[in-house]
N, C-alpha and C positions, 0 to 999 in steps of 0.2 A: 391715547390708549393704543397699544400694539394690536395689530390684526390677529385674530384667532388662527392658530395653525390648522390648516385643512387636514382632515384625516385621510389616510392612504386609501385609495381605491385601486384595486388590481385584480385581474382575473388570470389565474394560472401562472402567476409570477410574483412570488413573495417568499419570505423566510419566516418560519415559525420555530420557536425554541421552547423546549420544556425544561424547567428547572425543578428537579426532584431530589429526594434523599435516596442515596444508594441503599439497596436492600428493601425498598418499599414496593417492589413488584411493578414499577413503572415502565421498565424497559420493554416488556412484551406489549404493553398497551400502546406505547409510543410507536413501536414498530408496526402494530396493527393500524394505527393512524396513517403512517406513511404508505403502507401497502394498499390501503383503501384508495388513496389518491392515484396510485399506480394502476390499480384495476380500472380506474375511470379513464385510462389512456393518457394520463398526464405524467411526464417524467418527474421523478423525485430523486434527490440525492441526500440521504440521511447520514448523520455522523453522531456517533455516541461518544460523549466526552465523560469519562468515568474515573473515579479514584482507584487507587491501588489497594485499598482495604476492602473488606467484605461488605460492611454496611455502616451507615451513619453519616458518612461524609457527602458533600454535594455531588450531584451528577447532572449532566445536561444532555439533551438529545435535540439536535438541530436538524430541521427538515427544509431543504431547499426545493421549492416547487417551481419548475421552470418548463413551460410548454416549449420554449425555444431549445431546450435540451442541454442547458448548461449544467455540468456535473460538479464543478468546483464550488468551493465556498465563495459566496458573493461578498460577505462583510455586512454588518448591520443586521438588526432584527426588527421585523415588522410587527410580529405578535409574540408576546411572552406569556407562556402558561406558567405562572409563578406558584409552585407548590412547596417551596422550601423557605421558611422564615429566615434561616441562617444567611441566605444569599440575597434576600429581598432587595436591599438597596442597590447592590451591583446589578442585579437582574433588571430592575426598573431603569437604571441609568443606561443600560445597553440598548434600550428601545430607541429607534429613530423617531424624530418629531413626527407627529401624526400617526404613530403606531398604536397598538392595542395591547392592553394588559388584562389577562384573564386570571382570576384568582379565587381562592376559597374564602367567601365572605362570611362564613359562620361566625368568625370572631371579628368584631369591628376594629378598624385601624384608623389612626388619626390622619387628618388631611395632609400632614407633613410627609406621609409615606407615599404620596402620589405626586404626579406631575401634571401641570396644567396643559401641556402640549400633547397629551396622549388620552385615549379613551379607555376608561376603566370599566370592565365587565365583571361584576361580582356574582358568584353563584355559591350558595351554602352547601358545598359538597359534603362536608363532615356531618352536618345536620341531616341531610337527605339520607346518607348511609346509616347513620345511627338509628334513624327511624325504621329502617327496613331490615338491617342486619344486626345480629346480637353478638356474634363472635368478633373479637377485636381484630383478628387477622383478616377476616372477610371484609370488615369495614375498610381497612386500609387498601386491600387489593382491589376491591370493587369500586373504590373511589376513582381509581385510574380509568376504569371502563366507563364510569359515569361521565367523566369529563370528555372522553372520546365521543360519547354520544352527543353531548352538548356542542362540542366543536363541529361535529358532522352537520348539525342543523345550522350553526352560525356561518359555516363556510360553504355550505351547499354540497357536502359529501353525501352521497346516497346511503342512508342507513342500511338498505338491503345489501349493499356491497360489504359493509362492515359485518353484518350478520352472517353472510356467506363465508367470510374469512374465519369468523369464530367457529362456524360449522366444520370447516376444514381442520382447524386447529384442535378441536375437541371431538373429532370423529370417534365414535365408540365410547365416548364419555358423556352420556346424555345429561347426567346430573350437573356436571360442570358447565356444559353448554347452556343449559336452561338458566342457571344462575348468572352467567355472563351476559346472556341475551337480556335478561331482566334488568341488569345494571345498565346496559346500553340504552334500553328504552326509558329508564328513569332519567338519564341525561337528555335524551331526545325530547321527551315530553316536557321537562322543565324548560328547556331552551325555547321550544315552540310557544309556550305559554307566557314566559317572562322576558326572553332575551331577543326577540325577533328584530331583525333589521338594525342590529347594533354594530355590525362589522362590515367594512367595505372590501374585505378580501374574499374572493370567491373561487371555488373550484368548479370548473365546467367541463363536461365530458369532451374528450378530444381523441384523436387517433395518432398520437405522436410517440408511442412506445414501440410499435412495430413488433419485430421478432426478437428484439433484444431481451436478454435474460437478466435477472436480478440476483447477484451472487457476490460473496466476499472473496478477496484475493487469496486468503489462506486455503480455502476450499479449492479454489481454482488451481493453485500451485500444487496441491496434493494430487488432484486429478491429473494434472500435467505429468507428475512423476509416475503415476500408474501407466498412462499412455506412453510415456517416454521409456518405459521398460525397467524402472527401479524395482528391485526385488528385496532390498535391504534398507531399513531405516533404523537409525539409533539416535536417541534424543534424550534430553533432560528437560523437564518442564520449565518454561520461562515465558513470561508475558513479553510480547504479544504473539509468540510463535507457536504456542502449545497446540492450537487447533489445527496446525498443518499436519502434525503427526496423528492427531485424533481423526482428522478427515481421511488421511491416507489409510488408517486402520479400517475405517468404514468402507472406503472404496475397494480396498483389497478383499475384504470379506465378501464383497459383491462380485468382483471381477477376477480374483486371484485364487479361488478355491477350486480344486480339481473336481469337476462334476461327477466323475466316475468313482473316485476314492474318497472324496470329502477332505483330502489333505490340503493344507495351506501351501501355496506356491510363493510364499513371501516370509520374511522374518522382520519383525518390529520389536525392538528392544528399548525399554525405558531404562536407561543406564543410571548408575549412582551419581554421576555428575557429567559435566560437559567434556572433561578430559577423557572419560571412558567412552562417551558416545562417539567422539571424533576418532578415537583409536579403533573402535569397531568398524567405523565406516572406511577408514584407511585400509584396514585388514581385508574387508570385503572387496574393496576396489582392487587391491593387489591380486586377490584371488579370482578376479574376473566378473564379479557381480556388479550390477549398477546400483550404487548405494548413495544415500544422502543423509544429511542431518539438518534439522531446523532449529534455529536459535535466535538470539538477539545480541546486542553489543557486548554485554558482560560475558556471554558464552564465547564469543569470538576471541575476547581477550584471553580466556582460559585455554582456548584451542590453539593458540598461536604456534606453539612448538610442533604439534602434530601437523599443522598446516605447512610449516616449513619443511618437515620431513616429506610430506606428499609432493611438494614442489620439487625438492631436490632429488628424491627417489623416482619421481615422475609416475605417480599413481593417480588414477582418475578419482576425484572426489567432488561431490556437489554439496554446497552449503547454501541453505536458504536463510538469509539474514533478514528478519522482520524487524527493522530498526525502530528504536524508541529513544526517548530523551535520555541523555547521559550528561557527564561521565558518571562512573561508579553506578550506584543504583539509580541515580538520576530521577527521571519521571517515568516509571515503568508503564503507565497507561497513557502516555502522551506520544505524539509522533515527531520524528525528526529525520533528516537525511544526514546524519552526523558520523556515520561509520565508513565514509568513502575512503579516506586515507588509511584508516585502520585496516581495511580489507584489501585495498590495492597493494599495500606493502606488508601484509601480515607476516609475522615472524621476524627474526633477526637476520642480519646479513642482507645481501642483495637479492631481494625477491620482488616479483611482480605477478599479480594475479588477474585473471579475467573476471570482470564484473558485468552483470546484465542489469538493466534498469527498466523494468516494466512500468507502463503508465496506468494500467487498470487490470481487473481480473482476467480479461481476455488475454492480455500479454503475460500475466502470471502463468496461465495455462501453457501458452506457447513457449515462453522462455524457460519454464521448468523442464519441459521435454527437450528443448534445445540445449540447456545446460548439461544434461546427461550425455547428449551426443558430443558436445564440445569437450567435456571432461575426458571422454574416451579418445576422441580424435587427437587432442592435444596432450593427453596423459598428464593432467595437471588439475589442481583445484579450480573450480569455477563457482563464483558467488552469484546467487540470485538476490539482488538488493531490493527488497520491497520495504514497506514500513507499516506502522500501525494503521495509518489512514487507509491504505489499500487493503491491508491484510484483514482487518477486523470490521470494516464497514462494508455493508452491501452496496453495490454499485451497478447501475445499468450498463451493460456492455454487449458487444456482438456475441452471438452464440459461438460456442467452441466448435471447431471443425477438426477432423482428423482423416488423413488419407490412409485408408486401410492397406494400401499397397506400399506404404512407407516402410523401409527397412531401417533398423537401428544401425547407426554408423559407429562401428566399433574401432575404426581407425586402423592403424598398422599393427595387426596381430598376425604373427607368423604361424602357419599351420604345421602339423606333423609332416604332411607331404612335402612341404617346402624344405623343412629341415632334413628330411630323409634324402631329398635330392641333392643335398650338399650346399644349400644356400648359406652364404656367410651371415652369421648372426652376431652382431655387436650391439648389446642392449642399449648402450648410450652412444651409438655411432650415427652420425648424420650422413645418410647415403644418397640423398637427392636434393640437398640444399635448402630444405624448409625448416631444418632444425629439429624435426620430430623423428625420433628413432623408432625402430621396430621393437615390439615386445612379444613375449610368449606368455601364455597362461599356465599356471601350475598343472602338471599332468598332461601337457600337450603331447610330449614324446617321452618314451621311457628312459632314453639316455642323452638326448640332445635338447638344446634350448634352455637348459637350467642356468640360473645365475643367482648370485647373492646380491641383495640390495640392502643398502644401509644409508645412514645420514652422513657418511663420511665421503671424502673425495675418492674417485675411482677413474680408471681410464675408460676408453670407449667400449671395452669388452667387459665392463663391470668388475674388473680386477682392482683390488684395493691399491690406492696410490696417493702419495702426498707430493708428487712431483708438480712443480709450478706449471709446466706446460699442459699437463693433464687437467689441472684445475681450470686454467684459462680456457682451454678448448671446451670444457663442459659449460662454463658460465657464459661464454660467447654463443655457444649453441642454444642455450636456454633463451638468450636475448633474441636470437634468430627465430626461434619458435614463437616467441611472444609477438614478433613482427608479423609472422605468418597468421597469427590469430586475428589480427586486425581485419583481414579480409573474410574471416569465417564468422565473426560475431554479427548479430543484428546491426544493420547499418542505420545511420541517423536519418531522421525524417525532416525534410526541408519544407518550410512554408514561406514562399517568397512574398514580399510586400506588394501592395497594389501598384507601387511606382518605385523607380530606382531610389536607393537610399544608401547612405554611408553608415547607417546604424544597424546593428544586429543584436539578437538576443539568443542565448543558449539556456536551455532548461532540460529537465529530465524527471522521470519517475512520477511521483504523486503530485508534483507541481503542475503537471500537464493540464488537468481540467481547468484550473484557475487561469492558466496562461492563455488558453483558447479564448476565453471571454475578455481577458485583459488586452489581448492583441486587437480585438475588435473595438474595444473602448478607446484605445490609443489611436487607432486609425480614424475613429470618429472625431478625435481632437486634432487631426492633421499630423500625428506622429506616426511615421511609417517605419517598421522594422522588419528586416528579413529574420525569420526565426528558424532555429535548428533544435530539434529535440534529440538529445543523445540517448542511445539505447544500449551502449556498451563501452567498456574500456578493455583493451587498448583502443585508442582513437584511430579511426580510418583516415585515409588521406583527404577525404571530403571535409573533415573538420579543419584540417590545416588550410585548405582552400577557402573555407567559409571565413575563418579568422583573418586570412590575408586580404580578403575582399571587402573588409569593413574598417572604417577609421576607429570605431569604438563598438565594443560588444558588451552588452549586459549579461551577467551570469546570475541566474535566479536559482536560489537554493535555500534549503531549510536547515541551516546550521549557523553557528556563530562565526566560525573561522574561514568561511568561503572555501571549503575544502575542494569542491570541483574546480573552482578558479585556480587554486594552488596546483591541482593535478594537471590542468591545462598548461600552466606556466612551466611546471617542472618537466613535463614530458615533451612539450612542443617548443620550448624556448621562446615563448611569447613575451613581448614587452608588457609588464604588469600594468602600465599606465593605460593600456588599451582595453583592459578588462575591468568593467565596473561592477562592483558588488551590489547585489540586491538580496538582502538576507532577512529571513523570518525564522525565529527560533524560540517562540514562547511555548511550544508544545502543541498548539492547535494547528490544524491544516491551514496553509497559506490561502489568502483570499484574493479574488480578482481585483477588488478595490485597492488592496495593499500594493499589489504589483503595478497597477495603473498609476497610482499616485507617486510611487517611488520612482518609476521611470520618467513620468511626466515632469516631476519636480527636478530631476537631474537635467533633463533637456532644457527646461526653463532657465536653470542656472548657467547652462553652457551657452545660451543664446547671446549674441552680441549685445553689449550694454547691460547685461544682467548682473554685473558685479563680479565678485571673486568666483573662481572656478571651484567646483566640488568634484573631486575625483571618485568619490565612493558614495553609494546610497545604502544606508543600513535600515 
């Protein structure tokens, strides 16, 4: 007889996943659970995996509890709270051996629905709620709070912490507060009486959160736009970017209303479509305002022609692209990093655009403000490339900081005084070798500094021209400007290995949290890699040096076609055989275990005597 599987025992280091039905009111209860652990000083990293319809389809909420501070998905589930019969079999199968299954046992299930290598904890949630509540909607909503109460007792979460969070949530709504607290204690009392000592996972008070804040990337990017000086936003609703504009509206109402007159010092327009929104932003940028739009992949596709106009006419524009699964409608509520090539070369003809890759909400804030500066300095579209994982999930990160003495960098803007003094003004003329021309803002001078701009070829003084030499001059100057941008954008972050190695790894954006953990796991296996986190395109010289210094470099990204790898090969003329694909694109955030096994498996196959070579890891 095989030995029984030992049940998992862990303190402040486990993954719990909630399987619910969308529209059942579970999201707020699951978030309450995560925040309670956070209030006990233990870092958590929650991820909401939800469908693109309003209600009825499956939804999951995964909480990574990690006193060590790992913010990426680990992979595997230690405890499943199974509240959705439709996904029962898949949810049970996802549990690691020795894990725990918590479920509503009001209705008996046959033994075939369980596994011998997990511990099953049944609680008659529906029966409890039906006995106390008479309204069907209340029964459904409060069942979620009841299981939070039971889990608090099972896992060692202090009920007082949960109750305090409920008090904050329902401040001024005493009737709602009382009913939620009642539901919480129903769960606590039942667990104390019937379910004690049945789970080996524990939450214990710690002091590992520090001064970090808990915020989502969309809110952070919106606040960065406020601090970065944006006064105009035009957008069309699209998942998962809509909350960027909504948060910008909220912050502007707080920070951008004239206290003396009550007048708004901002303009936010919900346009009729993405074409209109980018058109408004281009017009505002030409007129001297700091302007941005927020969208996702399908919106970028529609905006391509206006993006090309802004590139060629050299108008500052900031685009926040919260990436999702594609192509077409794709997976609107799933995450990917699959718009890299689309944005890097957006529009037809020879175009190249600046891309910024934040790793967390803190960098969403910083990079949003930086994007507005860069757009002005470079007079070009700048893309802030976040994704659903960063944008819509709350994440622990360093507090935002802002230097009050910081001045907005408007770049080369010629003043009325300079024009009056007779300074030569050629709107598209490179005067100092960096490829960036001088511009004027409308109304700067009553008679000087005016120019026509259009999407057609012109000479250095903005005069219409179809002469080949004028076109070549302009296109080569744009390339020179793009090269200048490489020194202006956020520079890569290097993490050297503990010992010299011929192996490297490149990663970026939301892949970062999982990579931090994977690098440590690989090092523990004796696999050492120098790591570089890219933060922007165009690639600075340090990227070239990193690639030249390693025999083989893994490129980790969340798309099917290895788009970042393609960009590196195309821009830097790298031998493709030296760049190894590590690809994850099922719509869920990449996990540390996936990265670890993919890289370790490739290294094993490359070892002497391991058999045939494998050039790529998928």
